[in-house]
FIMARVEX-831910 format. One record per residue: residue number from 1; residue in three letters; z, y, x of N, C-alpha, C in turn. Coordinates in steps of 0.02 Angstrom, whole numbers, m for minus. Each point is the difference from the previous one (the first is absolute). Layout:
! FIMARVEX-831910
NUDO     i    aa      n.Z      n.Y      n.X     ca.Z     ca.Y     ca.X      c.Z      c.Y      c.X
NUDO   NUM   ALA        Z        Y        X        Z        Y        X        Z        Y        X
...
***
This chain:
! FIMARVEX-831910
NUDO     i    aa      n.Z      n.Y      n.X     ca.Z     ca.Y     ca.X      c.Z      c.Y      c.X
NUDO     1   MET    m1006    m1041     m305      m24      m11       67       51      m44       37
NUDO     2   LYS      m22      m57       22       44      m45       38      m15        6       74
NUDO     3   LEU       50       17       39       m8        5       72       28      m63       32
NUDO     4   GLY      m39      m29       46       22      m59       37        1       15       74
NUDO     5   PHE       48      m31       34        9       10       72       m8      m66       36
NUDO     6   GLN      m37        1       56      m11      m60       40       14       15       73
NUDO     7   PRO       49      m34       30       14       12       71      m60      m18       43
NUDO     8   VAL       m9       37       54      m56      m10       46       19       29       68
NUDO     9   THR      m31      m26       52        8       29       67      m60       45       11
NUDO    10   VAL       14       62       22      m53       50        9       m9       14       74
NUDO    11   GLU      m60        0       23      m15       16       70       m2       76        6
NUDO    12   THR       54       28       28        6       73        5       m2       25       72
NUDO    13   ASN       m4      m46       48        5       19       71       67       34       14
NUDO    14   ALA       51      m18      m39       67       28        8       50      m53      m24
NUDO    15   PRO       64       10       10       50      m48      m24        3       m5      m76
NUDO    16   ASP      m30       47      m35        2        0      m73      m51      m49      m28
NUDO    17   GLU       17      m64       m2      m47      m50      m23       17      m29      m69
NUDO    18   GLU       63        6      m21       19      m28      m65      m33       43      m54
NUDO    19   GLY      m40      m32      m40      m36       38      m50        4      m31      m69
NUDO    20   CYS      m31       34      m47       m1      m22      m68      m64       26      m33
NUDO    21   LEU      m37      m46      m30      m58       20      m40       24       13      m70
NUDO    22   VAL      m26       52      m31       20       16      m69      m62       m6      m45
NUDO    23   PHE        9      m37      m54      m54      m12      m48       19       29      m67
NUDO    24   ALA      m49       30      m34        8       23      m69      m54      m36      m40
NUDO    25   ASN       22      m40      m48      m47      m40      m39      m48      m39       45
NUDO    26   ASN       29      m32       51      m37      m43       47      m50       37       44
NUDO    27   ARG        6       66        6      m43       39       45       44       31       54
NUDO    28   LEU      m24       m4       62       38       28       56        1       76       m7
NUDO    29   VAL       61       29       m1        6       73       m8       36       33       59
NUDO    30   ALA       36      m40       41       36       31       55       20      m51       53
NUDO    31   VAL        9       25       61       28      m38       55       61       39       23
NUDO    32   LEU       58      m33       m3       62       30       24       20      m33       66
NUDO    33   VAL       31       38       45       24      m26       63       73       20        7
NUDO    34   ARG       41      m48       19       71       14       11       10       28       70
NUDO    35   LEU       33       56        4        9       35       64       51      m36       44
NUDO    36   SER      m16       m7       64       42      m35       48       55       47       28
NUDO    37   ALA       41      m30       42       55       38       32      m27       58       42
NUDO    38   GLU      m64       m4       19      m32       54       38        4       67      m38
NUDO    39   HIS       10       m2      m65        0       61      m41       71       26      m14
NUDO    40   GLY       48      m24       37       68       27       m5       29       m8      m70
NUDO    41   ARG       22       55      m29       34       m1      m65      m46      m23      m57
NUDO    42   LYS      m65        2       11      m48      m22      m52      m13      m76        3
NUDO    43   ALA       28      m33       50      m10      m73        8       20      m36      m65
NUDO    44   GLY      m41      m48      m19       14      m40      m60      m31       29      m63
NUDO    45   ARG      m23       61        3      m33       30      m58      m73      m21       m2
NUDO    46   TRP      m31        9      m57      m69      m21      m12      m46       61       m1
NUDO    47   TYR      m53       m4       39      m49       54        9      m65      m19      m35
NUDO    48   LEU      m28       46      m38      m65      m13      m32      m54        8       53
NUDO    49   GLU      m20      m56       29      m51       m1       52      m68       21      m28
NUDO    50   HIS      m16      m28      m59      m63       18      m31        4      m13      m75
NUDO    51   GLY      m25       47      m38       m4       m8      m73      m73        1      m21
NUDO    52   PHE      m15      m34      m54      m68       m3      m27        0       27      m71
NUDO    53   GLY      m57       25      m22       m6       24      m69       48       57      m12
NUDO    54   LYS       42       m7      m51       47       54      m19       53       13       53
NUDO    55   LEU        8      m46       48       50        9       53      m31       27       64
NUDO    56   GLU      m65       10        0      m34       27       58       13       74        6
NUDO    57   GLY        7       24       61        9       72        9       33       14       67
NUDO    58   PRO       11       63       12       28       21       64       75      m17        7
NUDO    59   ALA       35      m10      m56       72      m13        3       13      m73       21
NUDO    60   HIS       46       m9       46       22      m66       22       77       m1       m4
NUDO    61   PRO       26       m7      m61       73        3       m8       36      m59       32
NUDO    62   ILE       64       10       12       44      m52       26       52      m13      m54
NUDO    63   PHE       11      m65      m13       45      m21      m54       60      m36       29
NUDO    64   ALA       58        9      m31       61      m33       23       m5      m76       m8
NUDO    65   ASP      m34      m22      m52       m8      m72      m12      m60      m12      m45
NUDO    66   LEU      m16      m63      m13      m59      m15      m40        8       21      m73
NUDO    67   ASP       61        2      m25       11       24      m69      m20       73       m6
NUDO    68   GLU       18       40       49      m19       71       m1      m76        7        4
NUDO    69   ALA      m32      m42       42      m73        1        6      m32      m19      m67
NUDO    70   ARG       27      m51      m33      m25      m23      m64        4       56      m52
NUDO    71   ASP       56       35       m3        9       55      m47      m51       56       12
NUDO    72   TRP       m9       18       63      m48       53       18      m71      m19      m21
NUDO    73   MET      m18      m62       15      m68      m23      m18       m9       m5      m75
NUDO    74   ALA       50      m25      m35       m5       m6      m73      m11       68      m32
NUDO    75   GLN       31       52       27       m9       68      m27      m72       22        8
NUDO    76   ARG      m32      m19       54      m70       21       11      m49      m38      m44
NUDO    77   PHE       20      m58      m24      m44      m39      m44       13       13      m73
NUDO    78   SER       53       37      m16       15       13      m71      m36       61      m27
***
């Protein structure tokens, strides 16, 4: 499973606009949003705004960086 990341600006109605689309085998599987300074100590971390398919569910984890997000997603696809 090859995961690809594409930077994108996300309309969140908040300062958290820096985003990333995540693709697995050229299919959109997730939208990540980088948390702004508004989130204090969590600023700079990546939040799973929305997951699709195997990443869909009630959990919206926060990742320290995109490598951690990639590892988490890869586990769900294995």
